[in-house]
N, C-alpha and C positions, 0 to 999 in steps of 0.2 A: 651254550646254553642260552635260552631265550630268558631276557630279563623283563620283568615286568614293572618294576619301578612304582610300585603303589604303596601306600601306607593306609592306616586304618581309619584315616579322616577322609581320603579322597573323594570318596562317594557319600558323605556324611550330608544331612539336610542342612542347609545353611540357615543360621538363626536359632534363637530360641535356648534349649537349655546346653545343647552342643557349644554353642557360641561362648556361653558363660563359663562353662567347664573348659574349654582351651584357653581362655582369657585367663582363669583361675591359674592353670598350669604354667602358662608363661609368666605370669607375677611370681610364680616360685624363684624366678632367677633374681627378683628384685628385693627378698626377703632380707638379705644382708646389708642391703642399703636404704633401710626404711628410713633410719634417722636423715640422710641425705636429702631423700626424697620429700621427707615431711618439712625439711628446712627449704626445699625449692619451693614447696606449696605455701610457706609462710611469706617468702620473699613475693609469690603471686599475689598474696592476700593482701601484703603491705601496699603493692602497685596499683592494686585494684582500689584501695583507699584513697590514695593519691589521685587516682585518676578521676575517682567521684568528686575529688574537692576541687579540682580544676573548674568544672561547670559550677559549683556551689559559688566559687569565688566571683566568676563572671555574673551569675545571677545578684550577688550582694553589690556588686559593683553598679549594675545597671537598676536594680529597683531601690538602690541605695544613692550614693552621690550623683549618679548621672540622673536619676530621675528627679532628684532635689535640684539640681542644676536647671534643669528644663522646666521645672514649676515655679522657681524663684528667679530666673533670669530677667533683669530688669527692674527688679523690686528690691527695696532697702535689705532684704532678708538674703539677698545672692551673697554668698562669702566664697569668694574665688580660692583664697588660700586654704580655707579650711577643706574645701573639696578637693583641691589638688593633693593635699597631704593624705586625705583617705584613698584618693586613687592611688597615689605613691605607695601607700602602705598595702593595699590590696596586689599591687602589682609585684612588689616585692615577695608577699606570701606566694603568689602564682609562679614566680621565678624558681622559689625555694621549693614549692611543689613539684615543679619540672625538673629541678636538679635531683630532688629524691627519687623521682620515677626513672630517671637515667641511671643513677647509681644502683639502684635495686636490679635494674635489668642487666646491668654489667654483672653484679654479683651473681643472680639467676643464671644467665647464660653459661657463666664459668662453672657453677656448681652443676647444672643439670647436664651439660655436655661431658664434665667429668664422670658423673655418676653413669650415665650411659654408657660412656665407653668402656667403664669397668666392669659393668655387668654384660656387656658383649665380650671383654676378654675372658670372663669366667664361663661364658656360654661355649665359646669356641676351644677352649680348654677343655671343658667338660663333653663336647661333642667328640673331639679327638680322643680323648680318654676312653670313652664308651665305644667307639670304632675300633680302637685297637684290641678291644676285648670281645667283639662280636665273633661268632662262629664262622667258620670258612664257608658253610652252607648257605650263610645270608649274602656273602659277595659272590657265590653264584647265580643269584637271582637279580643282584642289582649292578648297575654300570658304575664304573669309577666315576664317569663325568657327573652322575647323578648325585653321588657322594659329596664330590667336590663342591657342586653349586649349593648344597645343603650347609656346607662349612664356611662358604665364602659369601654370595651374594643374599642366600636367604637369612644368614646371620646380620648381614648389613640391614637389611630390611627391619629387622628386629632393633638395630640401632636406633633407629629413627623413632620408635615406638618407645623406648627407654629414655632416649636424650630429650626428646619435647612431648612426646605423646602423652604419657599416663599423667603426669602432673599439670601438663596444659588443658586436657580434656576436664580434669576436674575443675581446674579454674574457669575454664569457659563456662561450665555448666553452672557453677556458683556465680558467675558474672550476670550471666543471664537472669537467674533468679533474684538477685539483689538488686539489679537493675529495673526489673519489672516491677518489684516491691516499690522503689524510688520512685518510679513514674507513677504508679498508682496512687501513691501518697501526695505526689504533686498535684495530679489532676486525673481523677477517676474517670472523666469522661474520655479524655485522650488515650488513657489506657486501654479504653474498652477496644480501640481500633487496633493498637497492637496484638492485644489478646485474639482478636479474630483473625488476624494474618498468621500469627505463629503456628497454630496447627497446620495450615496447609504447608508452611516451611518444613516442619518435622514429616510431613507424609512424603514431601518431595525427598527429604533427607533418606528416610528409610527404603523408600524405592531405588534410590541410587545405591544404597548399602548393599542391596542385594544384587543388583547388577555387577557391581564394582568387585564384589567378593568373585564373583564366578568369572569375571574378566582376568582378575589377578593370579586367580587358580591355572587358568589356561596359559597364562604368561609365564609362570613357574614352571609348568610342566614342559613349554616348548623351549624354554631356555636350557633346561636339564638335558633334553634330547640333543640341543645344539652342542653343548659343552660336552657330553657323553661321545658324540660323533668325533668332535674335535681332537679331544684327547686320544681318541683310538686311531684316528688318520695320522696323527702326527707321531704317535708311538710307532705304528708301522708303517713310516713314510717309504723307507726302503723298499717293503713289498710293493707298495703302491706304485713305486716308479719301475721296479723291474716289471710288473704286468702292464705296465703303461696304464695306468687307471687314474691319472690326474683328472682327466676331463669327466669321466664318470663320479670322481670324488667331489669336484666341483659343483657339477648338477646337484647331487644329492646335498651338499652343503646349501646351495642356493635354495633347494625346497625348504630344509630346515630354518634358514634364516628367513626366508620369506614367510613361513608361518610364525615365527616369532615377531616379525613386524606386524604382521595383520592380528595377531593377540595384543600386541601394544597398542595398534590403532583402535581396537574395540575399546581400550580403556580409555584411551583420549577422546574418544566419541562420547562415553559418558560422563565425564568431566567438562567436555566441551558444551554438552547440554544442562549439565546440572548447574554451573555458576550463573549462566545467564538466567536461568529460571529463579533463582535466588536473587539475583539483582532485580529482576522485573517485579518481585513480590516486594522488594523492600522500598523500591522507589515509588510503587504504588501506595505503600503506607505512608510514605513521606508527603506525597501528595495530598492524601487524604488528612494527614495530620496538620499541614499547612492551611489547607481550607477550614478544617474544624477550629484549629487554633486562632485564625483570624476571626471568625464568628465569636469565639470566647473573649478574645480581647475586647472586641468592638462592643460587646455586652457587659464589658467590665468584670467578667466572671474568671479573669485569668490576666496575671501580670505579664508585662513583656519579658522581665528577667525570668520569671518562672517558665516561660514558653521557649526562650532561648536555652535554658539549662535543659527543660526537656527533649528540645530539637538536638543538643549536643550529645544527651544521653543515649539517643536512638541509635548513635553510632557504636555504642557499648551493648545494644542488642545485635545488630546486625554484623558487626566485626566478629563477636564470638561464633555467631552461627556460621558466617563464612569461614571461620578458623576451625570450627567444628568439622566443616566439610573437608577442609584440608587435613583434619586430624583423621576423618574417615578415609581418607586417601592413604595415610600412614598406618592406621588402624588395619584397613583391609588388607593391604600389603604384607602388615606384620601376621595377620590371621593366616593368611594363605602361607607365609612361609613358615610360621608356626606349626601348620598341619603337617608340613614337610619335614620339618626338623625332628617333630614328635615321631613321625615315623622311621627315625633312626633311635631316639631314646626308648622307645616301646619295643625295640627288638631285644631278645632276650640275649644277654652275655652268654659267655661259654659256662659260666658258673649260675646261671640261671636269670631270671627277670631282676632287675636292679633301678630301684626308683630314682627317679631325675635328681633329688635331693643329694642322693648318696653319690652320684656321677659327678656334681660339682664340688662336694666336699672333697671326694678323694683327689680330684683333680689339683684342687687348692693344696691337699696336703703334700701332693709329688711335687708341684711347683714350688712350696716352701722347702721342701728337701732339697730340691735341686739348687735352689737358691743358696741352702747351707753347706753346698758341697757335698751333698751325701747321693748315694747312688742305692736307692731302695731296689730290692727284689733281686739283688746279686750275689747274695751269700751263697756260699758252697753247700751242698748237701751234707749230713753226716756221711762218714764213710761206712762201706757196707762191711759187716763184721765178717771174719775169715771163714767161721764156721757156716754162716748162711750162704756165703759165695761157694763153698764147695758143695752144698746139698740141694740147692734149688735151682732151676733154670732161671736165667736173666729174665728170658722173655718166654713167654707162651700162648699158643692160639690153640683154642679149644672148641671145634665145631662151629667156626666163623661164617658166617653168611651175611652179604652186604650188598645194597642196591644203593646208587645215587638217587636221590628225589624220588620220583616215581617210574625210574627207568628198571631194566631187567638187572637182576643179580650179576654183580661183578666179581663176587668171591662165593664160593660154594662149599659149605663145610669143610673149612681149611682148619688143620690142625698140624702144629708143628712146635718144636722148641730150640732154644737156643741157650747153652750153658755158659757160665761166665769164662771169658777168654777165647771164646770160639768164634771162628771167621765162617760165616754163612752167605753164599751167594745165591742170588735168586735170578732164573734165567726163563725165558719164554718170549713168545711172539709179542708184538705189540696188542696191546687191551686184554693181555691175560690176567692182569690184576697186582702186577709186581708194585707199582707205585701205591696201589692202596692199602697195601699191607703197610708202608711205612705212615701213611695219614691216621689210619686207625691206631697205630701203636703210639703216635703223637698225640692222638685225639683231635686232629683236624677234623675227623668225622667220627661218629660214634654208632655202634650198632647194638640192638638189643637182642640180635641172634647170635649166641655162642659168646665166649669170654676171651678177652685179650688181657694178660697178666703181665706185669714187671715187677720183677724182684719178689714173686709170690703174690702181690696184691692186683686185684681187678683194676684196671687203669682208670675205669670210670669212678672209682674210689679215691684217686690220687688226685690232688688239686693240679690244675694245669701247669702252673709256674713250677711246682716241685718237680712235675713229670719231664718237663721240658728242660729244667736245670741239669738233668741227669742223662740227657741224650742231645747229641750235635748230630745235625743233619746237612750233608751238602748236596744240595740238588744239581740236578743235570743242567739246568738252565740258571747260573751262578747270578745272583743280584746282589751289586754292589751299590752303597749309597753314595750321593754326591756330597762327600766329605772328604777327609784325609783318609789316606791307607792306613795309618795308625789307627783311627777312630773304626774303621772296618775291621781290623783285625780284633779290637776290644771290644766288638759289639757283645760278646758273652760274658766280659769279665771287664767293666770299666776303669778298674784299679789294677789292671796287668800292669807290671813295670816295664820300663823300656828295656831292659836286659832279658826279661822273659820273652818280651815280644820278639826281640831280635833272635832268641833262641828258637822259638817255635816257626819264625820264618825261615831261619837257616835249615831247620830240620826237615823241611817240605821244598826247599831250593827255592823259597822265593825271594831271598836275600839276593839272588844271582842278578836279578834286573832291579830290585828297589834300590840297592847300593848305588847302581848307575845313573838314578834319577837325581837330578839337581837339588831336589828338596828332599830326597830319601823318604822317609816315613811319612813326611809333611806335606807329599805331593797331594795336592786336590785333586778329586777324580770328578769327572763329568757325570751326567745322570747316567745310573746304571753301569757306570766304569768305562765309558765309551771310548776314553782315551788309553784304554789298556788291550791289548790282543785277549781272545777268548782263553788262551793257554794262562797268561798272567793271571787272569780273573780266577781262573781254576786254582792256581796255587795260592792266592790270597784267600780264597774260600777254605782251602786245606789248613792254612795256618790259623783261620779264626775258628775252624772246628777244635783244631788240636790246643789251643789255648784255652779252651772252656774246661780242658780235662774231661771229658764225659765217661759216662760208665758206659754206655752203648754208643756207636757211631753208626749212623745210617748213610750211605753213599751211594748217590745215584750217578754213576759214571756217565761221563758227557761223550756224545757221539761225535761232536765236532771234530773236525781234521784241523791238525796243527803240524808245525815243520818238526822234522825229526830231533833235533835238539830239545825242543820243548817238550816233544811226546816222550823224550827219555827222562827229561826233568818230572813229568807227571807221573810217568811208573814209578819211578824213586821215591817220590813224594807219598803216591799211594801206598807203596810198601812199608814207609815209615809211619805213616797215619795208622795203618790196619795192624802194625806189629805189636803182639801182646795185648790187643784189645778187641773187647766183644764188639761184632761188627755184623751187620746185616747190608750186602752190597748188591745192588741190583747191577748185575755185571753186564759189560759190553766188551771187555777186553780178555784175552784168551789167557794172559797170565793171572789174572784175578780168579777166574773161574777154576782153573788148574790147581790153584795153591789154596783153594778153599777146603775148610774141614768137612763141610758139609754144603750140597747143592740142592736147592729147591726147585724142582721143574714145575712150572704154572703153564697151564693150557686152558683157555675159556673159563678162568675163574677158579678152576680146579687145582689142588696139588697132585699132580699125577705120578711125580717121582721123586726119590729122597735118596742121597747117597753121596759118595765121594766121585772124583772124577773117573778114576779108573773103574769103580763098581758100576757107574751108570753106562760107561761104554761098554762094559761087559753085558749088559743086560741087551744092548743094541734095541733100544725103545725110543722114545721119544727124544731123549736127552741126545742119543747118538745120531739121530736124523738132524737135530738142531746144530748138533756140534758140527757135522758134516757139512751142512748147508751155510751156516752163519759163521760160527766161531773161528772153525778152522780157515776160513776166507780172510780173517784179520790177523792170522799168523804171519810173522815176518818172513 
């Protein structure tokens, strides 16, 4: 299926109300850390006060003892000891101010970085929490690499915003306002020059803001495409090698990598133009200030100490403006990343739309439960009453029609039922709709055309977690996680005891190879269980399903070939797994089909025949032909 990898912000107009809305949404993550952020701002304000005190001390020294020494030198009024004492006192105060600035900077950096990393921690937890609850249809239209980029590099971009961006932007803006006020108080005439240049700097900054956002957006998009391609090729590396597609893959990677490089260079170009323009404007103002200041001093309208203080404070105007430009760098990267991240958060979960605040809170609750040694969501469902078990079908399809996205119908008016304890096999050609039956039953996909019932209830009215606790699925392509064998067996029930784990493993013959491993159940598995054979992976999947004690077992039999001994183990394990258990089997083995209580024959999305093996053979219809062509060929 083609992936578009878009979100609702991707094509929005940059700036205005949309920017403010997006920024407010991003600040939701900072709300639990308001106290720490306000403390950081307080430390910044303290640092600002001390930075303003430094030039004031220099002014006091120049216009005070230094001016007095210059005026009285060679006269009886010249008092070297008094002048030295005053300079020493002012120097000690200056050193104290410098020490205070350094101390506040250390405290500020530690607090801001700690707060920023805490916010990023909660964002990543919230994204993963939300992603795990997105419907399967969402992943049908989004590459895995796109999603991984959102959770990694895009969240890293937000890290800079919350680590230094939010508090520092407020500090820089306040610094400019306060210092301009002080400059105006010192010399209104000189302040006019600064106020004339400031609008030009603001204009340049806003022009840069527009272009930088566009550049960052393209950079994020090209990075996600690069990550998606890399993930796909590494996952299918064996196929790439078998079909000798290394060179073609390298060429495609070079194209995507080149596009990412070009987008990065576009971003660099904007910054390489912006900063020199700011420098030109700042030095133009300095030259004008120097000329005007010299004229004012020569006309005794300005003291030398005041001019020096004014000159020093100019740095406290230009430095925040340059830093604001750097913060624009951070802010634009964060805004572009935020657009992409909210593309995930705005996708409705299986239960429906969930606000970001709830995602963050739920992720924090689950993390706290895990820290406390709890395993939320693993409780067993209540046992089914005997009376209900004997009267109602456990599974019922009533006139179900279904299509993926905007494609053709893959199921057409399908109706059947499975009674408790009944073993039902589904057979049919590839594309007949067999696996779709399982997807609808587990609510991986949903349809409004027809009704799927489980235990007498419409599955659309059963919470996803409750429904899936009562159903175990063994997929044809077994997926094992890069954890221990024990952790994979315990996936459905983390509280499973070692004794019970050994029991279910023995029941499906998995212990035959597990016990021979040096570390037994503690053996770590590689990605997707790559250090096990396909047959061994199937046996672990059987043990995992049996351990969850499901009311209904859905088994999609594997078609991969294994050695004769492992095949015997798998057939024995399948029999144990299905014995006395309500089951829906997408069958590929002759023994499974023959021993089924009922067989459903699917053809082009329609349920064409229903009956036992002997009944269907006697009809000499579709099943008879299918059996002769395919199933009988698999007989030993």
